[in-house]
GUZARO-389569 format. One record per atom (N, C-alpha, C): residue number from 1; atom name; y, z, x. Coordinates in Angstrom, 1 decimal. Last residue first. Layout:
% residues N
(NUM 'CA' (Y Z X)) ...
This chain:
% residues 107
(107 'N' (-26.4 -2.3 -37.3)) (107 'CA' (-26.3 -3.1 -36.0)) (107 'C' (-26.7 -4.5 -36.2)) (106 'N' (-24.5 -0.1 -39.2)) (106 'CA' (-25.4 -1.2 -39.2)) (106 'C' (-25.3 -2.0 -38.0)) (105 'N' (-24.1 3.3 -38.4)) (105 'CA' (-23.5 2.0 -38.6)) (105 'C' (-24.7 1.0 -38.5)) (104 'N' (-25.4 6.0 -40.3)) (104 'CA' (-25.4 5.3 -39.1)) (104 'C' (-24.9 3.8 -39.3)) (103 'N' (-23.4 8.1 -42.4)) (103 'CA' (-24.5 7.1 -42.2)) (103 'C' (-24.3 6.4 -40.9)) (102 'N' (-22.5 11.5 -41.6)) (102 'CA' (-22.1 10.1 -41.9)) (102 'C' (-23.3 9.2 -41.6)) (101 'N' (-24.2 14.3 -43.1)) (101 'CA' (-23.8 13.5 -41.9)) (101 'C' (-23.4 12.0 -42.3)) (100 'N' (-22.8 15.5 -46.2)) (100 'CA' (-23.8 15.4 -45.2)) (100 'C' (-23.3 14.6 -44.0)) (99 'N' (-20.7 15.9 -47.8)) (99 'CA' (-21.9 15.4 -48.4)) (99 'C' (-23.0 15.3 -47.4)) (98 'N' (-18.8 18.9 -47.6)) (98 'CA' (-19.2 17.7 -47.0)) (98 'C' (-20.5 17.2 -47.6)) (97 'N' (-16.1 20.9 -48.4)) (97 'CA' (-17.4 20.4 -48.9)) (97 'C' (-17.7 19.0 -48.3)) (96 'N' (-13.6 21.1 -47.3)) (96 'CA' (-14.7 21.9 -46.8)) (96 'C' (-16.0 21.4 -47.2)) (95 'N' (-12.1 17.8 -46.6)) (95 'CA' (-12.2 19.1 -47.3)) (95 'C' (-13.4 19.9 -46.7)) (94 'N' (-11.5 15.4 -45.7)) (94 'CA' (-11.5 16.5 -44.7)) (94 'C' (-11.7 17.8 -45.3)) (93 'N' (-11.4 12.9 -46.9)) (93 'CA' (-12.6 13.6 -47.0)) (93 'C' (-12.7 14.8 -46.0)) (92 'N' (-9.1 11.5 -47.2)) (92 'CA' (-9.9 11.3 -45.9)) (92 'C' (-11.2 12.0 -46.0)) (91 'N' (-8.2 12.4 -49.6)) (91 'CA' (-8.5 11.0 -49.5)) (91 'C' (-9.3 10.7 -48.2)) (90 'N' (-7.7 15.1 -49.0)) (90 'CA' (-8.8 14.7 -50.0)) (90 'C' (-9.2 13.3 -49.8)) (89 'N' (-5.6 14.9 -47.2)) (89 'CA' (-6.9 15.4 -46.7)) (89 'C' (-8.0 15.1 -47.7)) (88 'N' (-3.7 13.8 -48.9)) (88 'CA' (-4.2 13.0 -47.7)) (88 'C' (-5.5 13.6 -47.2)) (87 'N' (-3.4 15.8 -50.7)) (87 'CA' (-4.0 14.6 -51.2)) (87 'C' (-4.4 13.7 -50.0)) (86 'N' (-2.3 17.8 -49.0)) (86 'CA' (-3.5 18.1 -49.8)) (86 'C' (-4.2 16.7 -50.2)) (85 'N' (0.0 16.6 -48.0)) (85 'CA' (-1.1 17.0 -47.0)) (85 'C' (-2.4 17.2 -47.8)) (84 'N' (1.4 16.3 -50.4)) (84 'CA' (1.1 15.2 -49.6)) (84 'C' (-0.1 15.5 -48.6)) (83 'N' (1.7 19.0 -51.2)) (83 'CA' (0.9 18.1 -52.0)) (83 'C' (0.5 16.8 -51.3)) (82 'N' (3.4 19.9 -49.1)) (82 'CA' (2.1 20.6 -49.4)) (82 'C' (1.2 19.6 -50.2)) (81 'N' (5.6 18.2 -49.4)) (81 'CA' (4.9 18.3 -48.2)) (81 'C' (3.5 18.8 -48.4)) (80 'N' (6.5 18.8 -52.1)) (80 'CA' (6.2 17.4 -51.7)) (80 'C' (5.3 17.4 -50.4)) (79 'N' (7.0 21.5 -51.9)) (79 'CA' (6.1 21.0 -52.9)) (79 'C' (5.6 19.6 -52.5)) (78 'N' (9.1 21.5 -50.0)) (78 'CA' (7.8 22.2 -49.8)) (78 'C' (6.7 21.7 -50.7)) (77 'N' (11.1 20.1 -51.4)) (77 'CA' (10.5 19.6 -50.1)) (77 'C' (9.2 20.2 -49.8)) (76 'N' (11.6 21.9 -53.5)) (76 'CA' (11.1 20.5 -53.8)) (76 'C' (10.4 19.9 -52.5)) (75 'N' (12.6 24.1 -52.0)) (75 'CA' (11.4 24.2 -52.9)) (75 'C' (10.8 22.8 -53.1)) (74 'N' (14.8 23.0 -50.9)) (74 'CA' (13.8 23.5 -50.0)) (74 'C' (12.5 23.6 -50.8)) (73 'N' (16.4 22.5 -53.1)) (73 'CA' (15.9 21.4 -52.3)) (73 'C' (14.8 21.8 -51.3)) (72 'N' (16.8 25.1 -54.0)) (72 'CA' (16.1 24.1 -54.8)) (72 'C' (15.5 23.0 -54.0)) (71 'N' (18.2 26.2 -51.8)) (71 'CA' (16.9 26.8 -52.2)) (71 'C' (16.1 25.8 -53.1)) (70 'N' (20.6 24.9 -51.8)) (70 'CA' (19.6 24.6 -50.8)) (70 'C' (18.2 25.1 -51.1)) (69 'N' (22.8 24.9 -53.5)) (69 'CA' (21.4 24.7 -54.1)) (69 'C' (20.4 24.3 -53.0)) (68 'N' (25.2 25.7 -52.7)) (68 'CA' (24.9 24.3 -52.5)) (68 'C' (23.4 23.9 -52.9)) (67 'N' (25.2 28.4 -53.5)) (67 'CA' (26.2 27.5 -54.0)) (67 'C' (25.8 26.0 -53.8)) (66 'N' (22.8 29.5 -52.1)) (66 'CA' (23.1 29.6 -53.5)) (66 'C' (24.0 28.5 -54.0)) (65 'N' (22.8 28.6 -49.4)) (65 'CA' (21.5 28.8 -50.1)) (65 'C' (21.7 28.8 -51.6)) (64 'N' (25.5 28.7 -48.7)) (64 'CA' (24.8 27.4 -48.8)) (64 'C' (23.5 27.5 -49.6)) (63 'N' (25.8 31.5 -48.8)) (63 'CA' (26.7 30.6 -49.6)) (63 'C' (26.0 29.2 -49.8)) (62 'N' (24.0 32.4 -46.9)) (62 'CA' (23.8 32.7 -48.3)) (62 'C' (24.6 31.8 -49.2)) (61 'N' (25.4 31.1 -44.6)) (61 'CA' (24.0 30.8 -45.0)) (61 'C' (23.7 31.2 -46.4)) (60 'N' (28.0 32.0 -44.2)) (60 'CA' (27.8 30.6 -44.6)) (60 'C' (26.4 30.4 -45.1)) (59 'N' (28.0 34.6 -43.2)) (59 'CA' (28.1 34.4 -44.7)) (59 'C' (27.9 33.0 -45.1)) (58 'N' (28.2 34.6 -40.5)) (58 'CA' (26.8 34.6 -41.1)) (58 'C' (26.8 34.4 -42.6)) (57 'N' (30.1 33.3 -38.4)) (57 'CA' (30.2 33.5 -39.9)) (57 'C' (28.8 33.4 -40.5)) (56 'N' (31.1 34.6 -35.4)) (56 'CA' (30.0 34.0 -36.1)) (56 'C' (30.1 34.4 -37.6)) (55 'N' (34.0 33.4 -33.7)) (55 'CA' (33.3 34.5 -34.4)) (55 'C' (32.2 33.9 -35.3)) (54 'N' (34.2 31.0 -32.4)) (54 'CA' (34.9 32.2 -31.8)) (54 'C' (34.3 33.5 -32.4)) (53 'N' (31.9 28.5 -31.6)) (53 'CA' (32.5 29.4 -32.6)) (53 'C' (33.0 30.7 -31.9)) (52 'N' (32.9 25.9 -29.3)) (52 'CA' (32.0 27.0 -29.7)) (52 'C' (32.7 27.9 -30.8)) (51 'N' (34.3 22.7 -30.4)) (51 'CA' (34.3 23.9 -29.7)) (51 'C' (33.2 24.9 -30.1)) (50 'N' (34.5 20.5 -32.1)) (50 'CA' (33.6 20.4 -30.9)) (50 'C' (33.5 21.7 -30.1)) (49 'N' (36.4 21.2 -34.1)) (49 'CA' (35.0 20.8 -34.5)) (49 'C' (34.0 20.9 -33.3)) (48 'N' (38.8 23.1 -34.7)) (48 'CA' (38.1 22.7 -33.5)) (48 'C' (36.6 22.4 -33.7)) (47 'N' (39.7 23.2 -37.4)) (47 'CA' (40.6 23.3 -36.3)) (47 'C' (40.0 22.8 -35.0)) (46 'N' (37.5 23.0 -39.1)) (46 'CA' (38.6 21.9 -39.1)) (46 'C' (39.5 22.0 -38.0)) (45 'N' (36.1 25.3 -38.3)) (45 'CA' (35.5 24.0 -38.3)) (45 'C' (36.5 22.9 -38.2)) (44 'N' (37.8 27.3 -38.9)) (44 'CA' (37.5 27.1 -37.5)) (44 'C' (36.9 25.7 -37.4)) (43 'N' (37.7 27.2 -41.8)) (43 'CA' (39.0 26.9 -41.0)) (43 'C' (38.7 26.6 -39.6)) (42 'N' (35.0 27.8 -42.2)) (42 'CA' (35.6 26.5 -42.6)) (42 'C' (36.8 26.2 -41.9)) (41 'N' (33.4 29.3 -39.3)) (41 'CA' (34.1 29.4 -40.7)) (41 'C' (34.7 28.0 -41.0)) (40 'N' (30.3 28.5 -37.8)) (40 'CA' (31.8 28.5 -37.8)) (40 'C' (32.3 28.7 -39.2)) (39 'N' (27.6 28.0 -37.8)) (39 'CA' (28.0 29.4 -37.5)) (39 'C' (29.6 29.6 -37.5)) (38 'N' (27.2 25.4 -38.1)) (38 'CA' (26.9 26.2 -39.3)) (38 'C' (27.4 27.7 -39.1)) (37 'N' (27.8 24.4 -35.6)) (37 'CA' (28.8 24.2 -36.7)) (37 'C' (28.5 25.1 -37.9)) (36 'N' (25.5 25.1 -34.2)) (36 'CA' (26.8 25.7 -33.8)) (36 'C' (27.8 25.5 -34.9)) (35 'N' (23.6 23.5 -35.6)) (35 'CA' (23.4 25.0 -35.5)) (35 'C' (24.8 25.7 -35.2)) (34 'N' (24.6 21.0 -35.2)) (34 'CA' (24.5 21.5 -36.6)) (34 'C' (24.4 23.0 -36.6)) (33 'N' (24.4 20.8 -32.4)) (33 'CA' (25.7 20.6 -33.1)) (33 'C' (25.6 21.2 -34.5)) (32 'N' (21.6 21.1 -32.0)) (32 'CA' (22.5 22.1 -31.5)) (32 'C' (23.9 22.0 -32.2)) (31 'N' (20.8 18.7 -33.3)) (31 'CA' (20.3 19.9 -33.8)) (31 'C' (21.2 21.1 -33.3)) (30 'N' (22.1 16.7 -31.7)) (30 'CA' (22.5 16.9 -33.1)) (30 'C' (22.0 18.2 -33.7)) (29 'N' (20.8 17.3 -29.1)) (29 'CA' (22.2 17.4 -29.3)) (29 'C' (22.6 17.6 -30.8)) (28 'N' (18.0 16.6 -29.2)) (28 'CA' (18.5 18.0 -29.3)) (28 'C' (20.0 18.2 -29.5)) (27 'N' (17.9 13.8 -29.1)) (27 'CA' (17.3 14.6 -30.2)) (27 'C' (17.8 16.0 -30.3)) (26 'N' (19.2 13.1 -26.8)) (26 'CA' (19.7 12.5 -28.1)) (26 'C' (19.0 13.2 -29.3)) (25 'N' (17.7 14.5 -25.0)) (25 'CA' (19.1 14.9 -25.2)) (25 'C' (19.6 14.3 -26.5)) (24 'N' (15.3 13.1 -25.1)) (24 'CA' (15.3 14.5 -25.5)) (24 'C' (16.8 15.0 -25.8)) (23 'N' (16.1 10.6 -24.3)) (23 'CA' (15.6 10.7 -25.6)) (23 'C' (15.6 12.2 -26.1)) (22 'N' (16.8 11.2 -21.7)) (22 'CA' (17.8 10.7 -22.6)) (22 'C' (17.4 10.8 -24.0)) (21 'N' (14.3 11.9 -20.7)) (21 'CA' (15.3 12.8 -20.7)) (21 'C' (16.5 12.4 -21.7)) (20 'N' (12.9 9.4 -21.0)) (20 'CA' (12.5 10.6 -21.7)) (20 'C' (13.6 11.6 -21.8)) (19 'N' (14.4 7.9 -19.1)) (19 'CA' (14.4 7.5 -20.5)) (19 'C' (13.9 8.7 -21.4)) (18 'N' (13.9 9.3 -16.8)) (18 'CA' (15.3 9.2 -17.2)) (18 'C' (15.3 8.8 -18.7)) (17 'N' (11.2 8.8 -16.5)) (17 'CA' (11.6 10.2 -16.7)) (17 'C' (13.1 10.2 -17.2)) (16 'N' (11.2 6.0 -16.2)) (16 'CA' (10.5 6.6 -17.3)) (16 'C' (11.0 8.0 -17.6)) (15 'N' (12.6 5.9 -13.7)) (15 'CA' (13.1 5.2 -14.9)) (15 'C' (12.5 5.8 -16.2)) (14 'N' (10.8 7.2 -12.1)) (14 'CA' (12.1 7.9 -12.3)) (14 'C' (12.8 7.2 -13.5)) (13 'N' (8.7 5.4 -12.1)) (13 'CA' (8.5 6.8 -12.5)) (13 'C' (9.8 7.4 -12.9)) (12 'N' (9.9 3.1 -11.0)) (12 'CA' (9.4 3.1 -12.4)) (12 'C' (9.2 4.5 -12.9)) (11 'N' (10.5 4.0 -8.5)) (11 'CA' (11.6 3.6 -9.4)) (11 'C' (11.1 3.6 -10.8)) (10 'N' (7.9 4.4 -7.5)) (10 'CA' (8.8 5.6 -7.7)) (10 'C' (9.9 5.2 -8.6)) (9 'N' (7.0 1.8 -7.5)) (9 'CA' (6.3 2.8 -8.4)) (9 'C' (7.2 4.0 -8.6)) (8 'N' (8.7 0.7 -5.6)) (8 'CA' (8.7 0.2 -7.0)) (8 'C' (8.1 1.2 -7.9)) (7 'N' (8.0 2.1 -3.3)) (7 'CA' (9.3 2.3 -3.8)) (7 'C' (9.4 1.8 -5.3)) (6 'N' (5.4 1.1 -3.0)) (6 'CA' (5.6 2.5 -3.2)) (6 'C' (6.9 2.8 -3.8)) (5 'N' (5.9 -1.6 -2.6)) (5 'CA' (5.1 -1.2 -3.7)) (5 'C' (5.3 0.3 -4.0)) (4 'N' (7.3 -1.3 -0.2)) (4 'CA' (7.9 -2.0 -1.3)) (4 'C' (7.2 -1.6 -2.6)) (3 'N' (5.5 -0.2 1.7)) (3 'CA' (6.6 0.6 1.2)) (3 'C' (7.3 0.0 0.0)) (2 'N' (2.1 -1.0 0.7)) (2 'CA' (3.3 -1.1 1.6)) (2 'C' (4.4 -0.3 0.9)) (1 'N' (-1.2 0.0 0.9)) (1 'CA' (0.0 0.0 0.0)) (1 'C' (1.2 0.0 0.9)) 
């Protein structure tokens, strides 16, 4: 293996790592932004949207849960996910009751 092949493999490896790192940052930044924004008061949000919260406004969470009907949306999402997993498992036959071993493939 010559140095050109070795350098090319190293470049490819670092390029892959850079792509994964960029993907991680693009995924985590919106989550962090939403979390930090949810801890700000309304006034602080409009004054400095990109800054860190000066004081944590924990009262935003009960307000959102009740006034914005998040509990209803959460319940509907939970029902959809649980029923989807249930019906998927039933369709695939992953339930506890098994009819026996799978038949041998025809050769």
